[in-house]
C-alpha positions as a Markdown table, in Angstrom:
| # | Residue | x | y | z |
|---|---|---|---|---|
| 1 | Unk | -83.2 | 86.0 | -13.4 |
| 2 | Unk | -82.6 | 84.5 | -16.9 |
| 3 | Unk | -78.9 | 84.4 | -16.3 |
| 4 | Unk | -79.3 | 82.7 | -13.0 |
| 5 | Unk | -81.6 | 80.1 | -14.5 |
| 6 | Unk | -79.1 | 79.5 | -17.3 |
| 7 | Unk | -76.3 | 79.1 | -14.7 |
| 8 | Unk | -78.3 | 76.5 | -12.7 |
| 9 | Unk | -79.3 | 74.6 | -15.9 |
| 10 | Unk | -75.7 | 74.5 | -16.9 |
| 11 | Unk | -74.6 | 73.2 | -13.5 |
| 12 | Unk | -77.3 | 70.4 | -13.7 |
| 13 | Unk | -76.1 | 69.4 | -17.2 |
| 14 | Unk | -72.5 | 69.4 | -16.1 |
| 15 | Unk | -73.3 | 67.2 | -13.1 |
| 16 | Unk | -75.2 | 64.7 | -15.3 |
| 17 | Unk | -72.3 | 64.6 | -17.8 |
| 18 | Unk | -69.9 | 63.8 | -15.0 |
| 19 | Unk | -72.1 | 60.9 | -13.9 |
| 20 | Unk | -73.3 | 63.0 | -10.9 |
| 21 | Unk | -76.9 | 63.7 | -10.0 |
| 22 | Unk | -78.8 | 66.1 | -12.2 |
| 23 | Unk | -81.9 | 67.9 | -10.9 |
| 24 | Unk | -84.2 | 65.0 | -11.9 |
| 25 | Unk | -82.0 | 62.4 | -10.1 |
| 26 | Unk | -81.6 | 64.6 | -7.1 |
| 27 | Unk | -85.4 | 64.9 | -6.8 |
| 28 | Unk | -85.7 | 61.1 | -7.0 |
| 29 | Unk | -83.1 | 60.5 | -4.3 |
| 30 | Unk | -84.6 | 63.1 | -2.0 |
| 31 | Unk | -87.3 | 60.7 | -1.0 |
| 32 | Unk | -90.2 | 63.2 | -0.9 |
| 33 | Unk | -92.0 | 60.9 | 1.5 |
| 34 | Unk | -95.7 | 60.3 | 1.1 |
| 35 | Unk | -98.4 | 58.4 | 2.9 |
| 36 | Unk | -97.6 | 54.9 | 4.1 |
| 37 | Unk | -98.4 | 52.3 | 1.5 |
| 38 | Unk | -97.5 | 54.4 | -1.5 |
| 39 | Unk | -94.9 | 52.6 | -3.6 |
| 40 | Unk | -91.4 | 53.9 | -2.9 |
| 41 | Unk | -92.6 | 56.4 | -0.3 |
| 42 | Unk | -93.6 | 58.8 | -3.1 |
| 43 | Unk | -96.8 | 60.8 | -3.0 |
| 44 | Unk | -99.5 | 59.8 | -5.4 |
| 45 | Unk | -98.5 | 62.7 | -7.8 |
| 46 | Unk | -94.8 | 61.8 | -7.5 |
| 47 | Unk | -95.6 | 58.2 | -8.2 |
| 48 | Unk | -97.6 | 59.0 | -11.3 |
| 49 | Unk | -94.9 | 61.4 | -12.6 |
| 50 | Unk | -92.2 | 58.8 | -12.2 |
| 51 | Unk | -94.2 | 56.2 | -14.0 |
| 52 | Unk | -95.0 | 58.6 | -16.9 |
| 53 | Unk | -91.3 | 59.6 | -17.1 |
| 54 | Unk | -90.4 | 55.9 | -17.5 |
| 55 | Unk | -93.0 | 55.4 | -20.2 |
| 56 | Unk | -91.9 | 58.5 | -22.0 |
| 57 | Unk | -88.4 | 57.1 | -22.1 |
| 58 | Unk | -89.7 | 54.0 | -23.9 |
| 59 | Unk | -90.2 | 51.6 | -21.0 |
| 60 | Unk | -93.5 | 49.6 | -21.6 |
| 61 | Unk | -95.2 | 49.3 | -18.2 |
| 62 | Unk | -97.8 | 47.0 | -16.7 |
| 63 | Unk | -99.3 | 46.8 | -13.1 |
| 64 | Unk | -97.6 | 44.4 | -10.6 |
| 65 | Unk | -98.3 | 43.0 | -7.2 |
| 66 | Unk | -97.2 | 44.7 | -4.0 |
| 67 | Unk | -96.5 | 43.8 | -0.4 |
| 68 | Unk | -99.6 | 43.5 | 1.8 |
| 69 | Unk | -98.5 | 43.1 | 5.4 |
| 70 | Unk | -96.4 | 40.0 | 5.4 |
| 71 | Unk | -97.7 | 38.5 | 2.2 |
| 72 | Unk | -98.1 | 39.3 | -1.5 |
| 73 | Unk | -101.2 | 41.2 | -2.7 |
| 74 | Unk | -101.9 | 38.3 | -5.1 |
| 75 | Unk | -103.0 | 36.3 | -2.1 |
| 76 | Unk | -101.2 | 33.2 | -3.4 |
| 77 | Unk | -100.1 | 31.1 | -0.4 |
| 78 | Unk | -96.3 | 31.0 | -0.4 |
| 79 | Unk | -95.9 | 33.3 | -3.3 |
| 80 | Unk | -92.3 | 32.9 | -4.4 |
| 81 | Unk | -91.8 | 36.5 | -5.6 |
| 82 | Unk | -94.0 | 38.7 | -3.3 |
| 83 | Unk | -94.5 | 42.1 | -4.8 |
| 84 | Unk | -92.2 | 41.4 | -7.8 |
| 85 | Unk | -94.5 | 39.8 | -10.4 |
| 86 | Unk | -97.1 | 41.2 | -12.9 |
| 87 | Unk | -100.8 | 41.1 | -11.9 |
| 88 | Unk | -101.9 | 39.7 | -15.3 |
| 89 | Unk | -100.7 | 36.6 | -17.1 |
| 90 | Unk | -101.1 | 38.7 | -20.3 |
| 91 | Unk | -98.5 | 41.2 | -19.1 |
| 92 | Unk | -96.4 | 41.0 | -22.3 |
| 93 | Unk | -99.2 | 42.2 | -24.4 |
| 94 | Unk | -100.6 | 44.5 | -21.7 |
| 95 | Unk | -97.4 | 46.4 | -21.2 |
| 96 | Unk | -97.6 | 49.9 | -22.8 |
| 97 | Unk | -96.1 | 53.3 | -22.9 |
| 98 | Unk | -99.5 | 54.9 | -23.5 |
| 99 | Unk | -99.8 | 57.9 | -21.1 |
| 100 | Unk | -103.6 | 57.7 | -20.7 |
| 101 | Unk | -103.6 | 54.0 | -19.9 |
| 102 | Unk | -100.8 | 54.3 | -17.4 |
| 103 | Unk | -102.6 | 57.2 | -15.7 |
| 104 | Unk | -105.7 | 55.0 | -15.4 |
| 105 | Unk | -103.8 | 52.2 | -13.9 |
| 106 | Unk | -101.9 | 54.4 | -11.5 |
| 107 | Unk | -105.1 | 56.1 | -10.2 |
| 108 | Unk | -107.2 | 52.9 | -10.0 |
| 109 | Unk | -104.5 | 50.9 | -8.3 |
| 110 | Unk | -102.8 | 53.3 | -6.0 |
| 111 | Unk | -100.7 | 50.7 | -4.2 |
| 112 | Unk | -99.6 | 48.7 | -7.2 |
| 113 | Unk | -96.0 | 48.3 | -8.2 |
| 114 | Unk | -95.2 | 48.4 | -11.9 |
| 115 | Unk | -93.0 | 46.2 | -14.1 |
| 116 | Unk | -91.5 | 47.0 | -17.5 |
| 117 | Unk | -91.4 | 44.3 | -20.1 |
| 118 | Unk | -87.9 | 43.8 | -21.5 |
| 119 | Unk | -86.9 | 42.7 | -25.0 |
| 120 | Unk | -89.4 | 44.9 | -26.8 |
| 121 | Unk | -87.7 | 48.3 | -26.6 |
| 122 | Unk | -85.0 | 47.8 | -24.0 |
| 123 | Unk | -83.0 | 45.1 | -22.1 |
| 124 | Unk | -81.8 | 45.1 | -18.5 |
| 125 | Unk | -78.5 | 43.9 | -17.2 |
| 126 | Unk | -79.1 | 42.8 | -13.6 |
| 127 | Unk | -76.1 | 42.3 | -11.3 |
| 128 | Unk | -75.3 | 42.1 | -7.5 |
| 129 | Unk | -75.4 | 45.5 | -5.9 |
| 130 | Unk | -71.7 | 45.6 | -4.9 |
| 131 | Unk | -70.6 | 44.5 | -8.4 |
| 132 | Unk | -72.9 | 47.1 | -9.9 |
| 133 | Unk | -71.5 | 49.9 | -7.8 |
| 134 | Unk | -67.9 | 49.0 | -8.7 |
| 135 | Unk | -68.8 | 48.7 | -12.4 |
| 136 | Unk | -70.8 | 52.0 | -12.4 |
| 137 | Unk | -67.9 | 53.9 | -10.9 |
| 138 | Unk | -65.4 | 52.5 | -13.4 |
| 139 | Unk | -67.7 | 53.1 | -16.4 |
| 140 | Unk | -68.5 | 56.7 | -15.4 |
| 141 | Unk | -64.8 | 57.4 | -14.7 |
| 142 | Unk | -64.0 | 56.3 | -18.3 |
| 143 | Unk | -66.7 | 58.5 | -19.7 |
| 144 | Unk | -68.9 | 55.7 | -20.9 |
| 145 | Unk | -72.6 | 56.6 | -21.5 |
| 146 | Unk | -74.2 | 54.3 | -18.9 |
| 147 | Unk | -77.9 | 55.1 | -19.2 |
| 148 | Unk | -80.6 | 54.6 | -16.6 |
| 149 | Unk | -79.7 | 52.6 | -13.4 |
| 150 | Unk | -81.9 | 51.2 | -10.7 |
| 151 | Unk | -81.1 | 49.9 | -7.2 |
| 152 | Unk | -83.6 | 47.1 | -6.5 |
| 153 | Unk | -84.3 | 45.7 | -3.0 |
| 154 | Unk | -80.9 | 46.6 | -1.6 |
| 155 | Unk | -79.2 | 43.7 | -3.2 |
| 156 | Unk | -79.3 | 44.1 | -7.0 |
| 157 | Unk | -78.5 | 46.9 | -9.5 |
| 158 | Unk | -80.2 | 47.1 | -12.9 |
| 159 | Unk | -78.6 | 48.7 | -15.9 |
| 160 | Unk | -81.1 | 49.6 | -18.6 |
| 161 | Unk | -79.9 | 49.3 | -22.2 |
| 162 | Unk | -81.2 | 49.3 | -25.7 |
| 163 | Unk | -82.5 | 45.9 | -26.8 |
| 164 | Unk | -80.5 | 43.6 | -29.1 |
| 165 | Unk | -83.5 | 43.0 | -31.3 |
| 166 | Unk | -86.8 | 44.4 | -32.4 |
| 167 | Unk | -90.3 | 42.9 | -33.1 |
| 168 | Unk | -89.7 | 43.8 | -36.8 |
| 169 | Unk | -86.5 | 41.7 | -36.8 |
| 170 | Unk | -87.7 | 38.8 | -34.6 |
| 171 | Unk | -85.0 | 36.3 | -35.5 |
| 172 | Unk | -82.4 | 38.6 | -34.0 |
| 173 | Unk | -84.2 | 38.8 | -30.6 |
| 174 | Unk | -82.0 | 37.3 | -27.9 |
| 175 | Unk | -83.8 | 34.8 | -25.6 |
| 176 | Unk | -83.4 | 35.4 | -21.9 |
| 177 | Unk | -80.6 | 32.8 | -21.6 |
| 178 | Unk | -79.1 | 34.0 | -18.4 |
| 179 | Unk | -82.4 | 33.7 | -16.6 |
| 180 | Unk | -83.5 | 30.3 | -18.1 |
| 181 | Unk | -80.3 | 28.3 | -18.3 |
| 182 | Unk | -78.0 | 28.3 | -15.2 |
| 183 | Unk | -75.1 | 26.8 | -17.1 |
| 184 | Unk | -74.6 | 30.1 | -19.0 |
| 185 | Unk | -73.8 | 31.7 | -15.6 |
| 186 | Unk | -70.2 | 30.4 | -16.1 |
| 187 | Unk | -69.7 | 33.0 | -18.8 |
| 188 | Unk | -71.4 | 35.9 | -16.9 |
| 189 | Unk | -71.3 | 35.0 | -13.2 |
| 190 | Unk | -73.9 | 36.6 | -11.1 |
| 191 | Unk | -75.5 | 38.4 | -14.0 |
| 192 | Unk | -79.1 | 38.2 | -15.3 |
| 193 | Unk | -79.7 | 39.5 | -18.8 |
| 194 | Unk | -83.4 | 40.4 | -19.0 |
| 195 | Unk | -84.5 | 40.5 | -22.6 |
| 196 | Unk | -87.4 | 38.8 | -24.5 |
| 197 | Unk | -89.9 | 37.2 | -22.2 |
| 198 | Unk | -88.6 | 38.8 | -19.0 |
| 199 | Unk | -89.4 | 41.9 | -16.9 |
| 200 | Unk | -88.1 | 44.0 | -14.0 |
| 201 | Unk | -89.8 | 46.3 | -11.5 |
| 202 | Unk | -89.5 | 50.1 | -12.1 |
| 203 | Unk | -89.4 | 52.8 | -9.5 |
| 204 | Unk | -91.2 | 53.7 | -7.3 |
| 205 | Unk | -91.9 | 50.1 | -6.1 |
| 206 | Unk | -92.0 | 48.5 | -2.7 |
| 207 | Unk | -90.7 | 45.1 | -1.6 |
| 208 | Unk | -91.3 | 43.1 | 1.6 |
| 209 | Unk | -89.2 | 44.2 | 4.6 |
| 210 | Unk | -89.5 | 48.0 | 3.9 |
| 211 | Unk | -87.2 | 47.6 | 0.8 |
| 212 | Unk | -87.7 | 49.6 | -2.3 |
| 213 | Unk | -86.8 | 50.0 | -6.0 |
| 214 | Unk | -85.3 | 53.4 | -6.8 |
| 215 | Unk | -83.6 | 55.2 | -9.6 |
| 216 | Unk | -79.9 | 55.9 | -9.2 |
| 217 | Unk | -79.7 | 57.4 | -12.7 |
| 218 | Unk | -83.1 | 58.4 | -14.1 |
| 219 | Unk | -84.8 | 57.5 | -17.4 |
| 220 | Unk | -83.8 | 60.8 | -18.9 |
| 221 | Unk | -80.4 | 59.2 | -19.7 |
| 222 | Unk | -80.3 | 57.6 | -23.3 |
| 223 | Unk | -80.3 | 53.8 | -23.5 |
| 224 | Unk | -76.8 | 52.5 | -24.4 |
| 225 | Unk | -75.8 | 49.4 | -26.4 |
| 226 | Unk | -75.6 | 46.6 | -23.8 |
| 227 | Unk | -72.2 | 45.5 | -25.3 |
| 228 | Unk | -70.6 | 48.8 | -24.1 |
| 229 | Unk | -71.4 | 47.8 | -20.5 |
| 230 | Unk | -71.1 | 44.0 | -20.7 |
| 231 | Unk | -67.3 | 43.6 | -20.2 |
| 232 | Unk | -67.2 | 45.9 | -17.1 |
| 233 | Unk | -70.2 | 44.3 | -15.5 |
| 234 | Unk | -69.0 | 40.8 | -16.2 |
| 235 | Unk | -65.5 | 41.6 | -14.7 |
| 236 | Unk | -67.1 | 43.2 | -11.6 |
| 237 | Unk | -69.4 | 40.2 | -11.2 |
| 238 | Unk | -66.6 | 37.8 | -11.5 |
| 239 | Unk | -64.6 | 39.6 | -8.7 |
| 240 | Unk | -67.8 | 39.8 | -6.6 |
| 241 | Unk | -68.4 | 36.0 | -7.0 |
| 242 | Unk | -64.7 | 35.1 | -6.3 |
| 243 | Unk | -64.7 | 37.3 | -3.2 |
| 244 | Unk | -67.9 | 35.8 | -1.9 |
| 245 | Unk | -66.7 | 32.3 | -2.6 |
| 246 | Unk | -63.4 | 33.0 | -0.8 |
| 247 | Unk | -65.2 | 34.4 | 2.2 |
| 248 | Unk | -67.6 | 31.5 | 2.4 |
| 249 | Unk | -64.9 | 28.7 | 2.2 |
| 250 | Unk | -61.9 | 30.3 | 3.8 |
| 251 | Unk | -60.5 | 28.2 | 6.6 |
| 252 | Unk | -60.9 | 29.3 | 10.2 |
| 253 | Unk | -57.9 | 31.1 | 11.8 |
| 254 | Unk | -55.8 | 28.5 | 13.7 |
């Protein structure tokens, strides 16, 4: 029995090292469907376990809104980001990795999505889905340590990285330029760099239209330096933007 367990564990480790799905990621991808209304289709226990795993990996969490029929649970008329924003305006100070607090939130707000505040312990490189898939394949083929990766809403891919600054070294924190100033998109087309003052949804989260936020590579993977991913992501985004532009403006066949 012990030998068989060692063999299985070794196979899981080898799969993770090759960029494949280890047992944790396979469990995430399996769906494990739960009652309607539970974020990401997970059962209540699965949902709490996923949130606690994210917090244990150093992702500070806070409750977020969720889809309610055809509107956002915040009840704001014409909410511009339904199901994607924090519940509290104090989300930056509220976000925590404390296990007991996250358990209380998860149990008292069973339908809530959760966000993670970036720029404190980690950053997120947010790219179009197709560009992300291309870059992920290339990075893994080169043996680069990619870290956790999320597919969000069927149109974006999120690469979780170490942050470029810390609260103890505040002058070195990078402001969220790629979210705040569109002119910087010329350098990194199609990419959003979530750092200080920004946030992203974490799995399991639900979005309008039966869309979801799910792990492709779980939070058990160490956070890499963002600069080790930046060139590949930027190149893939540039190709994605060029292809989309060409398709949009190509002349009709005579």
